[in-house]
C-alpha positions in Angstrom: 24.9 -42.9 -20.4 21.2 -43.8 -19.9 22.0 -44.7 -16.3 23.6 -41.3 -15.7 20.5 -39.6 -17.1 17.9 -41.6 -15.3 19.6 -41.6 -11.9 18.7 -37.9 -11.1 15.2 -38.5 -12.3 14.9 -41.5 -10.1 16.3 -39.6 -7.1 13.9 -36.7 -7.8 10.9 -39.0 -8.0 11.7 -41.1 -5.0 13.3 -38.6 -2.7 12.2 -35.0 -3.6 8.6 -35.6 -4.8 7.5 -37.4 -1.6 8.9 -34.5 0.5 7.1 -31.9 -1.6 3.8 -33.9 -1.5 3.9 -34.1 2.3 0.8 -32.5 3.8 2.9 -31.2 6.8 5.1 -29.2 4.4 2.1 -27.8 2.6 0.5 -26.7 5.9 3.8 -25.1 7.1 4.2 -23.2 3.8 0.6 -22.0 3.9 1.1 -20.8 7.5 4.2 -18.9 6.5 2.4 -17.3 3.6 -0.4 -16.2 5.9 2.1 -14.8 8.5 4.1 -12.8 6.0 0.9 -11.6 4.2 -0.4 -10.3 7.6 3.0 -8.5 8.1 2.7 -7.0 4.6 -0.8 -5.7 5.6 0.1 -4.3 9.0 3.4 -2.7 7.9 2.9 0.1 5.4 4.3 -0.9 2.1 6.3 1.3 -0.3 6.8 4.3 1.9 9.8 6.6 2.1 12.9 6.1 4.2 11.9 9.1 6.4 8.5 7.4 7.0 10.1 4.2 8.3 12.7 6.1 10.4 10.0 8.1 12.1 7.6 5.2 12.7 10.1 2.4 13.5 12.9 4.2 15.4 15.9 2.4 16.9 15.2 3.6 20.4 12.9 2.2 21.5 12.6 -0.6 19.0 9.1 -2.0 18.3 8.7 -5.3 20.1 12.3 -4.9 21.2 13.8 -5.7 17.7 11.8 -4.2 14.9 13.6 -1.1 13.8 13.6 0.7 10.4 17.0 -0.9 9.6 15.7 -4.5 10.3 12.5 -3.7 8.4 14.4 -2.5 5.3 17.0 -5.2 5.4 14.4 -7.9 5.6 12.4 -6.3 2.8 9.3 -5.9 5.0 8.6 -2.5 3.3 7.8 -4.5 0.1 6.9 -8.0 1.3 5.1 -9.2 -1.8 8.0 -8.5 -4.1 10.9 -10.0 -2.0 12.7 -13.0 -3.3 12.0 -15.1 -0.2 8.2 -14.4 -0.3 8.1 -15.4 -4.0 10.2 -18.5 -3.2 7.7 -19.5 -0.6 4.9 -19.1 -3.1 6.8 -21.2 -5.7 7.6 -23.9 -3.2 4.0 -24.1 -2.1 2.9 -24.3 -5.7 5.4 -27.2 -6.2 4.0 -28.9 -3.1 0.4 -28.6 -4.5 1.6 -29.9 -7.9 3.4 -32.9 -6.4 0.3 -33.7 -4.3 -1.9 -33.5 -7.3 0.2 -35.8 -9.4 1.1 -38.3 -6.7 -2.3 -38.6 -4.9 -5.2 -37.0 -6.7 -4.6 -38.1 -10.3 -3.6 -41.7 -9.4 -6.8 -42.0 -7.3 -8.8 -40.8 -10.3 -7.1 -43.2 -12.7 -7.9 -46.0 -10.2 -11.6 -45.6 -10.9 -11.1 -45.9 -14.7 -9.0 -49.1 -14.8 -11.2 -52.1 -15.7 -13.8 -50.5 -13.4 -12.2 -52.5 -10.5 -14.5 -55.5 -10.8 -14.6 -57.9 -7.8 -14.3 -61.6 -8.6 -14.0 -63.2 -5.1 -16.8 -63.4 -2.5 -14.2 -62.7 0.3 -13.6 -59.2 -1.2 -17.1 -58.3 0.0 -16.3 -59.0 3.6 -14.4 -55.7 3.9 -17.5 -53.6 3.3 -19.4 -52.2 6.2 -22.5 -52.5 4.0 -22.8 -55.8 2.2 -25.4 -58.6 1.7 -25.9 -62.0 0.1 -28.9 -63.3 -1.7 -29.6 -66.9 -2.7 -31.1 -67.4 -6.1 -31.2 -63.7 -7.0 -30.4 -63.1 -10.7 -27.8 -60.5 -11.5 -30.0 -58.7 -14.1 -32.5 -57.8 -11.4 -30.2 -55.3 -9.7 -29.3 -53.2 -12.8 -32.7 -51.5 -13.1 -32.7 -50.6 -9.4 -29.3 -48.9 -9.8 -30.3 -47.1 -12.9 -33.3 -45.6 -11.1 -30.9 -44.0 -8.7 -28.7 -42.6 -11.5 -25.8 -45.0 -11.1 -23.5 -45.6 -14.1 -23.3 -49.4 -14.6 -20.4 -51.5 -16.0 -20.8 -55.3 -16.4 -18.5 -58.0 -17.3 -20.0 -61.5 -17.2 -21.2 -62.2 -13.7 -19.5 -59.1 -12.3 -21.0 -55.7 -12.0 -19.7 -52.3 -10.9 -21.8 -49.1 -10.5 -20.9 -45.6 -9.3 -22.2 -42.1 -9.3 -20.9 -38.7 -8.2 -17.5 -39.1 -9.8 -17.5 -35.3 -9.9 -16.8 -35.4 -6.1 -13.5 -37.1 -6.8 -12.6 -34.5 -9.4 -13.4 -31.6 -7.0 -10.1 -31.8 -5.0 -8.1 -31.7 -8.2 -10.0 -28.6 -9.3 -9.3 -27.1 -5.8 -5.6 -27.7 -6.2 -5.6 -26.3 -9.7 -7.5 -23.2 -8.4 -4.9 -22.6 -5.7 -2.1 -23.0 -8.3 -3.7 -20.4 -10.5 -4.1 -18.0 -7.5 -0.4 -18.4 -6.8 0.5 -17.8 -10.4 -1.6 -14.7 -10.4 0.1 -13.5 -7.3 3.6 -14.0 -8.8 2.5 -12.3 -12.0 1.2 -9.3 -10.0 4.4 -9.1 -7.9 6.7 -9.2 -10.9 4.8 -7.0 -13.3 2.6 -4.7 -11.2 3.3 -1.2 -9.7 1.8 1.2 -7.1 1.9 5.0 -7.4 0.5 7.9 -5.3 -0.5 11.4 -6.4 -1.9 14.4 -4.6 -3.3 16.7 -7.3 -5.1 20.0 -6.8 -8.5 20.5 -8.3 -8.3 21.7 -11.9 -4.7 20.4 -12.5 -3.5 17.9 -15.1 -0.9 15.3 -14.3 0.9 12.2 -15.6 1.6 9.3 -13.2 5.2 9.7 -12.1 5.3 9.1 -8.4 5.7 5.3 -8.5 6.4 4.1 -5.0 6.7 0.3 -5.7 7.1 -1.7 -8.9 8.0 -5.2 -10.0 11.2 -5.9 -11.9 9.1 -6.5 -15.1 6.6 -3.7 -14.7 5.8 -1.9 -17.9 5.9 1.8 -16.9 5.9 3.0 -20.5 2.2 2.5 -20.5 1.9 5.7 -18.5 3.6 7.9 -21.1 0.9 8.4 -23.7 -1.9 9.6 -21.5 -2.6 12.0 -18.7 -5.4 12.7 -16.2 -7.1 16.0 -15.4 -8.8 16.6 -12.1 -11.9 18.5 -13.3 -13.3 18.9 -9.9 -12.8 17.6 -6.3 -15.4 18.0 -3.6 -16.4 16.6 -0.2 -19.9 15.9 1.1 -20.3 16.5 4.9 -22.8 15.1 7.3 -24.8 17.5 9.5 -22.5 16.7 12.4 -19.6 18.0 10.3 -18.0 14.6 9.7 -17.1 13.6 6.1 -19.7 11.5 4.3 -17.8 11.0 1.1 -15.3 12.7 -1.1 -15.4 12.7 -4.9 -13.1 13.4 -7.9 -14.3 14.0 -11.5 -11.3 12.8 -13.6 -10.8 13.1 -17.4 -8.4 10.8 -19.2 -6.5 12.8 -21.9 -4.4 11.5 -24.8 -1.1 13.1 -26.0 -3.0 15.8 -27.8 -5.1 16.7 -24.7 -8.2 15.2 -26.2 -10.7 13.7 -23.7 -10.8 10.0 -23.9 -12.9 9.2 -20.9 -14.4 10.9 -17.9 -15.6 9.4 -14.6 -16.5 10.6 -11.1 -14.8 8.4 -8.6 -15.2 7.9 -4.9 -14.1 5.4 -2.3 -14.8 1.8 -3.7 -15.6 3.3 -7.1 -12.3 3.7 -9.0 -11.4 4.7 -12.6 -9.8 2.0 -14.8 -7.9 2.7 -18.0 -5.3 0.5 -19.8 -5.0 -1.8 -16.9 -4.3 1.0 -14.5 -6.8 1.6 -11.6 -7.1 5.0 -9.9 -8.6 4.8 -6.4 -10.0 7.7 -4.4 -7.8 7.3 -1.3 -7.2 10.7 0.5 -7.6 14.4 0.3 -5.9 17.7 1.3 -6.3 21.4 1.0 -4.1 22.8 -1.8 -4.6 26.6 -1.4 -6.9 29.5 -0.8 -8.1 32.1 -3.4 -8.6 35.6 -2.1 -8.5 39.4 -2.9 -6.8 42.1 -1.0 -8.8 45.3 -1.3 -9.2 45.7 -5.1 -6.3 43.5 -6.1 -6.6 40.7 -8.8 -7.5 37.2 -7.6 -4.6 35.7 -5.7 -4.0 32.1 -4.8 -1.9 31.1 -1.7 -0.7 27.5 -1.2 -1.6 25.9 2.0 0.5 23.2 3.8 -0.5 20.6 6.4 0.6 21.6 9.9 1.9 18.3 11.2 3.3 19.9 14.4 -0.2 20.9 15.6 -1.6 17.4 14.9 -4.8 16.4 13.1 -5.8 17.5 9.7 -5.1 21.2 9.7 -3.7 23.3 6.9 -2.3 26.8 7.0 -0.6 29.7 5.1 0.8 33.1 5.8 -0.8 36.2 4.3 1.5 39.2 4.3 -0.2 42.5 4.7 2.9 44.7 4.0 5.4 44.4 1.2 8.3 44.0 3.6 6.5 41.1 5.4 6.7 43.0 8.7 3.0 42.5 9.2 0.7 39.6 8.2 -1.7 37.0 9.5 -2.0 33.2 9.4 -4.9 31.6 7.7 -5.9 28.1 9.1 -8.5 25.7 7.7 -9.6 22.3 9.2 -11.8 21.2 6.3 -13.3 22.3 3.0 -16.5 23.6 4.4 -15.3 27.2 3.8 -14.4 28.4 7.3 -10.9 30.0 7.8 -9.4 30.9 11.2 -7.2 34.1 11.2 -4.3 34.4 13.7 -2.0 37.4 14.1 1.8 37.4 14.3 1.6 36.5 18.1 -0.6 33.5 17.4 -3.8 35.0 18.7 -7.1 34.3 17.1 -8.4 37.6 15.8 -11.2 36.7 13.4 -12.9 34.0 11.3 -14.2 34.3 7.8 -16.1 32.0 5.4 -15.8 31.4 1.7 -17.6 34.2 -0.2 -17.3 36.7 2.7 -14.7 39.3 3.6 -13.1 40.7 6.7 -11.0 43.8 7.4 -7.6 43.2 9.0 -5.3 46.1 10.0 -7.1 48.3 7.4 -6.9 45.7 4.6 -10.0 44.2 3.2 -9.5 40.4 2.8 -12.2 38.7 0.6 -12.1 34.8 0.5 -13.1 33.6 -3.0 -12.6 29.8 -2.6 -10.7 27.0 -0.8 -9.0 24.7 -3.3 -8.9 21.0 -2.5 -6.5 18.3 -3.6 -7.5 14.7 -4.4 -5.3 11.9 -3.1 -5.1 9.1 -5.6 -3.9 5.5 -5.0 -2.8 4.2 -8.4 -2.3 0.5 -9.0 -1.6 -1.8 -12.0 -1.7 -5.6 -11.3 -1.9 -7.8 -14.4 -2.2 -10.8 -12.2 -5.7 -9.9 -10.9 -7.7 -11.6 -13.7 -5.6 -14.7 -13.1 -6.3 -14.5 -9.3 -10.0 -14.1 -10.0 -10.0 -17.2 -12.3 -8.2 -19.1 -9.5 -10.8 -18.1 -6.9 -13.6 -19.2 -9.3 -11.9 -22.6 -9.8 -11.4 -22.9 -6.1 -15.1 -22.2 -5.3 -16.2 -24.6 -8.1 -13.9 -27.3 -6.8 -15.2 -26.9 -3.2 -18.8 -27.2 -4.4 -17.8 -30.3 -6.5 -16.1 -31.9 -3.5 -19.4 -31.9 -1.6 -20.9 -34.3 -4.1 -20.8 -37.9 -2.7 -19.0 -40.5 -4.7 -20.9 -43.8 -4.1 -19.8 -47.2 -5.4 -21.6 -50.6 -5.5 -20.1 -53.9 -6.5 -22.1 -57.0 -7.4 -20.9 -60.6 -8.0 -23.0 -63.7 -8.8 -21.3 -67.0 -8.1 -22.6 -70.5 -7.6 -26.2 -69.2 -7.3 -25.4 -66.6 -4.7 -25.5 -62.8 -5.3 -23.0 -60.8 -3.4 -23.5 -57.1 -3.1 -21.4 -54.4 -1.3 -21.0 -50.7 -1.4 -19.3 -47.6 0.1 -19.2 -43.8 -0.2 -16.8 -41.1 0.7 -19.3 -38.8 2.4 -23.0 -38.5 3.4 -22.7 -42.0 4.9 -26.2 -42.0 6.4 -27.9 -41.1 3.1 -25.9 -43.8 1.3 -26.9 -46.4 3.9 -30.6 -45.6 3.4 -30.2 -45.9 -0.3 -28.3 -49.1 -0.1 -30.9 -50.7 2.3 -33.6 -49.5 0.0 -31.9 -51.4 -2.9 -31.6 -54.5 -0.8 -35.3 -54.3 0.3 -36.4 -53.9 -3.3 -34.2 -56.8 -4.4 -35.5 -59.0 -1.6 -39.1 -58.1 -2.5 -38.5 -59.1 -6.1 -36.8 -62.3 -5.0 -39.7 -63.2 -2.7 -42.3 -62.3 -5.4 -40.5 -64.6 -7.9 -40.2 -67.3 -5.3 -44.0 -67.0 -4.5 -44.9 -67.3 -8.2 -42.7 -70.3 -8.6 -44.4 -71.9 -5.5 -47.9 -71.3 -6.9 -46.9 -72.8 -10.3 -45.5 -75.8 -8.5 -48.7 -76.3 -6.5 -50.8 -76.2 -9.7 
């Protein structure tokens, strides 16, 4: 029974773990993650079927093979939530874990076991830096090492000293940081969601247009609050180009009470209950106008994709039977409207706050209503990812600390000393030679004193 239980464990430890801990496998997995992450960045994620059919047609196929069918079948429209991408992340995490337990931690334990005292003079021959002193007492070297912040361990005639052990812990912290980043990515993929909303200025909405969501995403968090777009506006440069666009948003509870209010713009989002609302786009929702002495009317405007560019238009009937009318076209929210007749001829222009007479009808433009385009995301894994990046940076800085070791043995009147370091070799050589010089000076000073006493 015990043999049946331990056999799989032995096979896993001797066959599976070495494969997972192989550096070549880790590099291959990291390269695959990078490639698919680039694909997920280049290919628009979470778009509609019509979007992919238009941008990735079958004839001609992009690169000769990438069509909308291939893209959707492979899951490239939601790369970060596919089973194969998550499997690669988990496998890479397993590889890092195996490497940590088979290489990093055993190396750390090696430094703690009996401090690795050397008891044979031949052991010092393997060092690139070593020396021998005749009639040099072992206690003389301990103060020299303490001056250089070495931690000293002594057992009889054997001495071991080291400093910078944090440099050996650094790679372990790097591995832990990478594992935490992977964990945060998996949490975000499984529990996060992405939504998009185009909302006219002055309107109130609840987040409903979820374009992509993980299998464990908690969408119920969106039900007990709403958002009102108090105002949307655009600042333009003197050249007519957009400088920045803004949205003043109010968060409302179930009873329409204001909980929070912020003005957002690009790179300055609103955050509430783990949901982040980014200023991502804009559009023209409609135009408010009066015909002669009529009440204020609002006509919706639609984007004219057939013309190209960012152009919005609407049709204004001038007769009840729609036999006569004009088209109102706007390129931006600076207040200028172009007016075209039924034959598509430009007949006039008018600005917000002004009026124009068309076929005997006075048309007064009151306002152009804009819509804010919001990118809405919830990613519970982001704090975990930030923690992982913090550990990664800490581990990298720790890894730059040199771990220096010095061994000393006194045997039959001879003092053997050797040392090594894992980085900053030149600096360690200078330090080691300085220790030898001081030790030699002390030995010569003692020898000189003994010679003077002998002569007396």
